[in-house]
FIDRENZA-105970 format. One record per residue (C-alpha): residue in three letters; x, z, y. Coordinates in steps of 0.05 Angstrom, whole numbers, padded with zeros to 5 digits, always signed. Layout:
BEGIN
ALAXZY;...
This chain:
BEGIN
MET+03287+02801+02889;ASN+03303+02733+02861;VAL+03294+02758+02789;LYS+03225+02785+02806;ARG+03204+02719+02838;THR+03232+02681+02778;LYS+03190+02723+02730;GLN+03127+02711+02771;CYS+03139+02636+02772;LEU+03151+02635+02698;PHE+03087+02675+02685;ARG+03047+02624+02727;HIS+03075+02566+02687;LEU+03059+02601+02622;LEU+02986+02611+02645;ILE+02980+02537+02665;LEU+03010+02515+02599;ALA+02962+02560+02560;GLY+02903+02531+02598;LEU+02925+02461+02582;LEU+02932+02478+02509;VAL+02862+02508+02507;THR+02834+02446+02541;MET+02869+02400+02493;ALA+02845+02440+02433;ALA+02773+02439+02459;SER+02776+02364+02470;ALA+02806+02354+02401;GLN+02748+02391+02369;GLN+02695+02345+02399;PHE+02701+02269+02394;THR+02659+02206+02388;VAL+02645+02168+02324;LYS+02628+02094+02325;GLY+02613+02044+02271;THR+02562+01997+02240;VAL+02506+02005+02190;LYS+02491+01946+02143;ASP+02451+01933+02080;MET+02477+01910+02012;ALA+02474+01837+02035;GLY+02518+01851+02095;GLU+02462+01844+02146;PRO+02460+01895+02203;ILE+02404+01946+02200;ILE+02368+01953+02266;GLY+02340+02021+02286;ALA+02375+02062+02231;ASN+02381+02136+02247;VAL+02450+02168+02251;MET+02447+02243+02259;ALA+02497+02300+02256;LYS+02471+02343+02199;GLY+02439+02408+02222;THR+02436+02387+02295;THR+02394+02344+02341;ASN+02455+02304+02361;GLY+02447+02232+02339;SER+02435+02159+02355;ILE+02403+02095+02328;THR+02434+02028+02314;ASP+02426+01969+02361;VAL+02410+01896+02344;ASN+02479+01887+02314;GLY+02476+01951+02273;ASN+02526+01987+02318;TYR+02520+02061+02335;SER+02557+02114+02374;VAL+02550+02189+02365;SER+02587+02235+02414;GLY+02601+02309+02409;VAL+02622+02305+02336;SER+02671+02355+02306;THR+02719+02348+02248;SER+02674+02388+02202;SER+02610+02348+02220;VAL+02571+02309+02168;LEU+02534+02247+02192;VAL+02468+02230+02159;TYR+02448+02156+02157;SER+02375+02140+02142;PHE+02325+02083+02148;ILE+02257+02069+02118;GLY+02263+02035+02050;TYR+02336+02055+02041;LYS+02369+02115+02009;ASN+02397+02168+02056;GLN+02473+02172+02058;GLU+02515+02231+02082;VAL+02587+02220+02104;ALA+02637+02274+02126;CYS+02673+02257+02190;LYS+02741+02290+02174;GLY+02769+02270+02241;ARG+02752+02196+02234;HIS+02730+02160+02298;GLU+02701+02099+02263;ILE+02655+02101+02202;ASN+02622+02039+02174;VAL+02565+02050+02125;VAL+02527+02006+02075;LEU+02457+02032+02056;ALA+02427+02018+01988;GLU+02353+02001+01980;ASP+02307+02055+01954;LEU+02274+02018+01897;GLN+02237+02079+01869;ALA+02176+02071+01914;LEU+02175+01996+01906;ASP+02176+02000+01830;GLU+02113+02043+01826;VAL+02057+02008+01788;VAL+01991+01998+01823;VAL+01927+01984+01784;VAL+01889+01924+01812;GLY+01829+01884+01789;TYR+01870+01834+01750;GLY+01913+01886+01714;SER+01973+01921+01745;LEU+02027+01901+01795;SER+02090+01930+01824;LYS+02083+01954+01895;LYS+02134+01903+01921;GLU+02090+01846+01893;LEU+02027+01867+01931;SER+02003+01821+01986;SER+01933+01848+01997;SER+01903+01912+02024;ILE+01909+01961+01966;VAL+01919+02036+01973;GLN+01935+02080+01913;VAL+01928+02156+01915;ASP+01954+02195+01855;LYS+01933+02265+01836;SER+01991+02298+01873;LYS+01961+02273+01939;PHE+01888+02289+01926;GLN+01851+02333+01975;GLN+01847+02403+01945;GLY+01786+02449+01945;ALA+01720+02464+01912;MET+01682+02398+01912;ASN+01618+02376+01878;ASN+01639+02303+01878;PRO+01709+02280+01856;MET+01707+02225+01909;GLU+01714+02279+01963;MET+01786+02286+01940;LEU+01800+02221+01978;THR+01776+02250+02044;GLY+01828+02233+02098;ARG+01875+02200+02047;VAL+01856+02127+02056;ALA+01851+02091+02123;GLY+01783+02058+02132;LEU+01749+02098+02076;ASN+01694+02145+02101;VAL+01670+02200+02054;ASN+01606+02234+02079;ASN+01563+02287+02047;THR+01504+02303+02092;ALA+01473+02352+02043;SER+01534+02391+02020;ALA+01492+02454+02009;ASN+01455+02417+01953;PRO+01497+02411+01890;ASN+01454+02352+01867;SER+01471+02310+01928;GLY+01524+02256+01924;SER+01576+02232+01974;SER+01565+02169+02014;LEU+01626+02122+02011;GLN+01640+02067+02060;ILE+01700+02021+02065;ARG+01709+01989+02134;GLY+01641+02015+02156;ALA+01570+01993+02140;THR+01560+01920+02121;SER+01486+01920+02104;ILE+01422+01948+02135;THR+01377+01950+02073;ALA+01424+01946+02013;SER+01474+01998+01990;ASN+01540+02004+02027;ASP+01575+02041+01971;PRO+01637+02009+01940;LEU+01639+01989+01866;ILE+01667+02044+01821;VAL+01709+02021+01762;ILE+01731+02074+01713;ASP+01787+02053+01665;GLY+01765+01981+01671;VAL+01690+01994+01662;ALA+01652+01973+01725;GLY+01591+02011+01750;GLY+01610+02079+01724;ASP+01585+02144+01755;ILE+01642+02184+01785;ARG+01603+02248+01776;ASN+01607+02241+01701;LEU+01682+02252+01706;SER+01719+02318+01713;SER+01763+02317+01775;GLN+01820+02345+01732;ASP+01816+02283+01686;ILE+01832+02235+01743;GLU+01904+02210+01745;SER+01898+02164+01805;MET+01849+02125+01848;THR+01862+02056+01878;VAL+01821+02029+01936;LEU+01815+01953+01941;LYS+01795+01941+02013;ASP+01799+01866+02024;ALA+01760+01808+01995;GLY+01820+01778+01959;SER+01836+01839+01916;ALA+01762+01851+01899;ALA+01744+01778+01885;ILE+01746+01788+01809;TYR+01684+01831+01814;GLY+01643+01780+01851;THR+01586+01803+01897;ARG+01589+01873+01867;GLY+01655+01883+01903;ALA+01629+01861+01971;ASN+01634+01933+01997;GLY+01703+01944+01967;VAL+01724+01970+01899;ILE+01751+02038+01877;LEU+01790+02036+01812;ILE+01796+02103+01776;THR+01849+02114+01723;THR+01841+02175+01679;LYS+01899+02213+01650;LYS+01928+02195+01583;GLY+01972+02233+01535;ALA+02040+02252+01564;GLY+02105+02283+01542;GLU+02152+02271+01485;PRO+02123+02242+01420;GLY+02099+02296+01374;THR+02086+02347+01429;ALA+02020+02371+01457;ARG+02001+02400+01525;VAL+01944+02449+01537;THR+01916+02455+01608;TYR+01867+02506+01634;ASP+01839+02503+01704;SER+01787+02549+01735;TRP+01758+02562+01803;PHE+01699+02600+01832;GLY+01669+02591+01901;VAL+01616+02628+01942;ASN+01572+02597+01996;ILE+01537+02640+02048;ALA+01482+02613+02093;LYS+01488+02622+02168;SER+01436+02662+02204;GLY+01369+02626+02210;PRO+01342+02594+02273;ASP+01313+02637+02329;ILE+01238+02636+02316;LEU+01177+02675+02339;SER+01162+02741+02307;PRO+01093+02749+02273;ASP+01065+02785+02333;GLU+01094+02734+02382;PHE+01065+02678+02341;ARG+00996+02711+02340;ARG+00997+02720+02415;SER+01019+02648+02427;ARG+00967+02617+02380;ARG+00909+02664+02397;GLY+00880+02644+02329;THR+00854+02678+02268;ASP+00897+02735+02241;TYR+00899+02732+02165;GLY+00933+02800+02161;ALA+01001+02778+02133;SER+01071+02773+02163;THR+01112+02728+02116;ASP+01182+02704+02132;TRP+01181+02638+02094;TYR+01251+02620+02116;ASP+01279+02681+02082;LEU+01237+02671+02019;LEU+01262+02599+02009;LEU+01337+02616+02011;ARG+01385+02655+01969;ASP+01429+02707+02000;PHE+01489+02668+01974;SER+01503+02612+01924;TYR+01563+02601+01879;ASP+01603+02546+01846;ASN+01635+02558+01778;ASN+01683+02508+01746;GLN+01719+02518+01680;TYR+01763+02464+01650;ILE+01807+02461+01588;SER+01843+02402+01558;ILE+01894+02384+01505;ASP+01933+02319+01505;GLY+01997+02292+01477;SER+02035+02231+01452;THR+02052+02203+01385;LYS+02105+02152+01367;ASN+02056+02095+01375;GLY+02002+02121+01420;TYR+01969+02180+01454;TYR+01908+02225+01449;GLY+01870+02272+01494;ALA+01808+02315+01494;SER+01777+02357+01550;PHE+01717+02401+01563;ASN+01690+02419+01631;TYR+01634+02467+01648;LYS+01605+02463+01718;LYS+01552+02508+01747;ALA+01530+02505+01820;THR+01472+02535+01858;GLY+01448+02513+01926;ILE+01429+02555+01986;ASP+01355+02539+01974;LEU+01322+02566+01911;LYS+01306+02498+01880;SER+01376+02469+01885;ASP+01421+02482+01825;ARG+01461+02441+01776;GLU+01493+02455+01708;GLU+01536+02406+01671;TYR+01576+02402+01607;VAL+01627+02346+01609;ARG+01664+02327+01545;ARG+01716+02272+01539;PHE+01758+02246+01482;VAL+01808+02188+01485;ILE+01857+02161+01434;GLU+01901+02100+01428;GLN+01943+02082+01368;ARG+01985+02019+01362;VAL+02000+01992+01292;ILE+02030+01929+01260;ASP+02088+01927+01309;ASN+02041+01937+01368;ARG+01999+01876+01349;LEU+01937+01918+01336;
């Protein structure tokens, strides 16, 4: 009897011990990591994100750069991030305190922005200038290249009230209308030449567009820049010296008119007018419109670089028909550019 009771007591103790070991193992797997996040100068970074990679478990740093992330395991990787700084990943490996120093991300700050006086680095800008390169252009079949900026620049309105007519242009306004009788369109500057027509360019030839929105940045252009200035930079030769690049781009679009307005039939019109019947029933609305219109755009270019310069040539064929019979447009756009530096870049 005593042996049986002893075995039962021993079994209970073994169960309690196993439970304690499981609890200790579970608590050992999850722990809290604390630390600070600072910049290269040793100053604390306020509001930096600290997140366990692959989870939603994280925290942000306080005014002293301190953070605390709970529920972290030995295999967790913490991701430290903040705007203007490079992301950093650190494996926990059982550490309960991790201090991190974030390095500045100079890549975005070193981008060159074209301005009225030449070019500046982004970190040197002090005025309202927005640059949009070709990778961020609005994509689609567009009659006017300026429509590629739609929704890309705050304060810039691009309107086309007659989009069915391929000969219509887009209305551009920066910060709204500023005049009742004069034009509200901004000044267009193409490769340093003011007053150019954007429609004479192929959209594929545009490398970037810079919008000067405030008076200070547009002051060099005088009163012509009162409504803002849009600087357009076309693409130049690229790649290694001695190599050439051939680009072909093509798109085709179809426009279909919606059903016409609900109007009277010939018989209903006669009954309502009670006038003279000339014996004809002509649907003028149908006779004025095409069943569908189309847009055809074919573009080919060749460009490259030499040891002391670059070259480029392009040809663009554009054909567009409107919904109404009298609206159509056909263009042949040719462009050639070359730059060669000689006498040790003095000429």
